[in-house]
C-alpha positions in Angstrom: 88.0 218.6 4.1 87.8 221.4 6.6 90.8 222.2 8.9 89.1 225.0 10.7 85.3 224.8 11.0 85.0 228.1 12.9 86.5 230.1 10.0 85.6 227.7 7.1 89.2 227.1 6.2 89.8 223.9 4.2 93.0 222.0 3.5 93.4 223.7 0.1 93.2 227.2 1.7 95.7 226.3 4.5 98.1 224.7 2.0 97.9 227.7 -0.3 98.8 230.0 2.6 101.8 227.8 3.4 102.8 227.9 -0.3 102.5 231.7 -0.1 105.0 231.7 2.7 103.1 231.3 6.0 105.4 229.6 8.5 103.2 229.6 11.6 99.6 229.0 12.4 99.2 232.7 13.1 100.4 233.6 9.6 98.0 231.1 8.0 95.1 232.8 9.8 96.4 236.3 8.9 96.5 235.3 5.3 92.8 234.6 5.5 92.0 237.6 7.7 90.8 235.6 10.6 92.0 234.1 13.9 91.5 230.8 15.6 88.3 230.8 17.7 88.0 227.5 19.5 91.7 226.6 18.8 91.0 222.9 17.9 92.5 223.5 14.4 95.8 225.0 15.4 97.5 221.6 15.8 96.4 220.5 12.3 97.6 223.8 10.8 101.0 223.3 12.6 101.2 219.7 11.4 100.7 220.8 7.8 103.4 223.5 8.1 105.8 221.0 9.7 105.0 218.4 6.9 106.0 221.1 4.3 109.2 221.8 6.2 110.1 218.2 6.5 109.5 217.5 2.8 111.6 220.6 2.0 114.5 219.3 4.1 114.2 215.8 2.5 114.3 217.2 -1.0 111.0 215.9 -2.2 108.1 217.9 -3.4 105.9 219.2 -0.5 102.2 219.1 -0.5 102.1 222.9 -0.5 103.8 223.0 -4.0 106.8 224.9 -2.8 110.1 224.0 -4.5 112.4 222.0 -2.2 115.0 224.1 -0.3 117.8 221.5 -0.5 118.4 218.5 -2.7 119.4 215.9 -0.1 118.0 212.5 -1.2 115.4 211.1 1.1 117.5 208.0 2.1 120.4 210.3 3.2 118.1 212.3 5.4 117.0 209.2 7.2 120.6 208.0 7.6 121.6 211.4 9.1 118.6 211.3 11.4 119.6 207.9 12.7 123.2 209.0 13.7 
């Protein structure tokens, strides 16, 4: 599915940019040598980046394929968030 229709970026392309180290929407677009045109896709790109960060923090495998940064079990993450 397309994330950015203006530039033809699909989910796989965005996820690959995140896996390659992109940590902002601007970095995702730079990776593909483009920039947002209408801007409607920026929220979705940020959501995908944040989902990757959240999964890293929880210790589960993120969609982008990056190895988790920490090994805190998911249930502990939710307990800490509730405190």
